[in-house]
MDTraj code that builds the backbone (N, CA, C; nanometers):
import mdtraj as md
import numpy as np

residues = "MET THR ASN GLY LYS THR GLU GLY ILE ASN ASN LYS ILE LYS THR MET LYS ARG GLN ALA TYR GLY PHE ARG ASP MET ASN ILE LEU ASN".split()
xyz = np.array([
    [-6.7269, -0.9542, 1.4866],
    [-6.8411, -1.0312, 1.4416],
    [-6.8154, -1.0676, 1.2840],
    [-6.7811, -0.9559, 1.2176],
    [-6.7453, -0.9870, 1.0704],
    [-6.6199, -1.0723, 1.0403],
    [-6.5275, -1.0311, 1.1320],
    [-6.3977, -1.1117, 1.1210],
    [-6.4137, -1.2657, 1.1451],
    [-6.4974, -1.2903, 1.2595],
    [-6.5218, -1.4334, 1.2952],
    [-6.5893, -1.4999, 1.1723],
    [-6.6877, -1.4458, 1.1142],
    [-6.7627, -1.5013, 1.0064],
    [-6.6789, -1.5177, 0.8823],
    [-6.5929, -1.4376, 0.8541],
    [-6.5007, -1.4470, 0.7378],
    [-6.4068, -1.5598, 0.7592],
    [-6.3562, -1.5466, 0.8856],
    [-6.2634, -1.6690, 0.9217],
    [-6.3237, -1.8050, 0.9107],
    [-6.4358, -1.8129, 0.9561],
    [-6.5221, -1.9399, 0.9486],
    [-6.5347, -1.9822, 0.7996],
    [-6.5692, -1.8916, 0.7056],
    [-6.5930, -1.9195, 0.5671],
    [-6.4583, -1.9605, 0.5107],
    [-6.3496, -1.8988, 0.5464],
    [-6.2114, -1.9252, 0.4958],
    [-6.1714, -2.0642, 0.5379],
    [-6.2106, -2.1008, 0.6555],
    [-6.1614, -2.2348, 0.7086],
    [-6.2446, -2.3539, 0.6282],
    [-6.3803, -2.3092, 0.5952],
    [-6.4520, -2.4168, 0.5327],
    [-6.3873, -2.4221, 0.3848],
    [-6.3500, -2.3145, 0.3250],
    [-6.2939, -2.3185, 0.1830],
    [-6.1744, -2.3988, 0.1892],
    [-6.0841, -2.3684, 0.2964],
    [-5.9577, -2.4524, 0.2990],
    [-5.9858, -2.5967, 0.3278],
    [-6.0644, -2.6259, 0.3992],
    [-6.1005, -2.7679, 0.4233],
    [-6.1533, -2.8224, 0.2951],
    [-6.2503, -2.7646, 0.2344],
    [-6.2955, -2.8163, 0.1101],
    [-6.1700, -2.8346, 0.0037],
    [-6.0708, -2.7420, -0.0070],
    [-5.9735, -2.7564, -0.0842],
    [-5.8746, -2.8806, -0.0597],
    [-5.8613, -2.8921, 0.0864],
    [-5.7807, -3.0049, 0.1222],
    [-5.8442, -3.1391, 0.0916],
    [-5.9675, -3.1376, 0.0985],
    [-6.0441, -3.2564, 0.0612],
    [-6.0256, -3.2937, -0.0902],
    [-6.0369, -3.1896, -0.1681],
    [-6.0328, -3.2032, -0.3154],
    [-5.9158, -3.2476, -0.3555],
    [-5.8021, -3.1856, -0.3000],
    [-5.6627, -3.2329, -0.3283],
    [-5.6506, -3.3643, -0.2728],
    [-5.6918, -3.4061, -0.1484],
    [-5.6924, -3.5498, -0.1034],
    [-5.7408, -3.6406, -0.1962],
    [-5.8585, -3.6288, -0.2554],
    [-5.9321, -3.7096, -0.3475],
    [-5.8450, -3.7233, -0.4770],
    [-5.7888, -3.6075, -0.5147],
    [-5.7101, -3.6202, -0.6333],
    [-5.5835, -3.6981, -0.6147],
    [-5.5211, -3.6835, -0.5031],
    [-5.4026, -3.7665, -0.4724],
    [-5.4421, -3.9233, -0.4638],
    [-5.5509, -3.9416, -0.4078],
    [-5.5901, -4.0834, -0.4006],
    [-5.6050, -4.1367, -0.5377],
    [-5.6634, -4.0621, -0.6121],
    [-5.6997, -4.1154, -0.7650],
    [-5.5789, -4.1351, -0.8233],
    [-5.4815, -4.0408, -0.8128],
    [-5.3490, -4.0635, -0.8848],
    [-5.2571, -4.1929, -0.8301],
    [-5.2710, -4.2004, -0.7022],
    [-5.2041, -4.3211, -0.6364],
    [-5.2682, -4.4423, -0.6850],
    [-5.3985, -4.4514, -0.6929],
    [-5.4611, -4.5761, -0.7383],
    [-5.4445, -4.6021, -0.8806],
])
top = md.Topology()
chain = top.add_chain()
for i, resn in enumerate(residues, 1):
    res = top.add_residue(resn, chain, resSeq=i)
    for name in ("N", "CA", "C"):
        top.add_atom(name, md.element.get_by_symbol(name[0]), res)
traj = md.Trajectory(xyz[None], top)
Protein backbone atom coordinates (compact mmCIF):
# COMPACT_ATOMS: atom_id res chain seq x y z
CA MET A 1 0.00 0.00 0.00
CA THR A 2 2.59 2.58 1.10
CA ASN A 3 5.05 1.58 -1.64
CA GLY A 4 2.40 2.02 -4.35
CA LYS A 5 1.43 5.45 -3.03
CA THR A 6 5.04 6.64 -2.81
CA GLU A 7 5.73 5.36 -6.33
CA GLY A 8 2.70 7.26 -7.64
CA ILE A 9 3.86 10.47 -5.96
CA ASN A 10 7.40 10.00 -7.31
CA ASN A 11 6.01 9.47 -10.82
CA LYS A 12 3.98 12.69 -10.54
CA ILE A 13 7.08 14.60 -9.40
CA LYS A 14 9.10 13.13 -12.29
CA THR A 15 6.44 14.15 -14.82
CA MET A 16 6.27 17.65 -13.32
CA LYS A 17 10.07 17.96 -13.57
CA ARG A 18 10.01 16.69 -17.17
CA GLN A 19 7.33 19.25 -18.09
CA ALA A 20 9.28 22.03 -16.34
CA TYR A 21 12.50 21.13 -18.19
CA GLY A 22 10.51 20.83 -21.43
CA PHE A 23 9.11 24.35 -21.05
CA ARG A 24 12.59 25.66 -20.24
CA ASP A 25 14.02 24.00 -23.35
CA MET A 26 11.22 25.47 -25.49
CA ASN A 27 11.93 28.96 -24.13
CA ILE A 28 15.65 28.58 -24.83
CA LEU A 29 15.03 27.30 -28.38
CA ASN A 30 12.59 30.14 -29.10
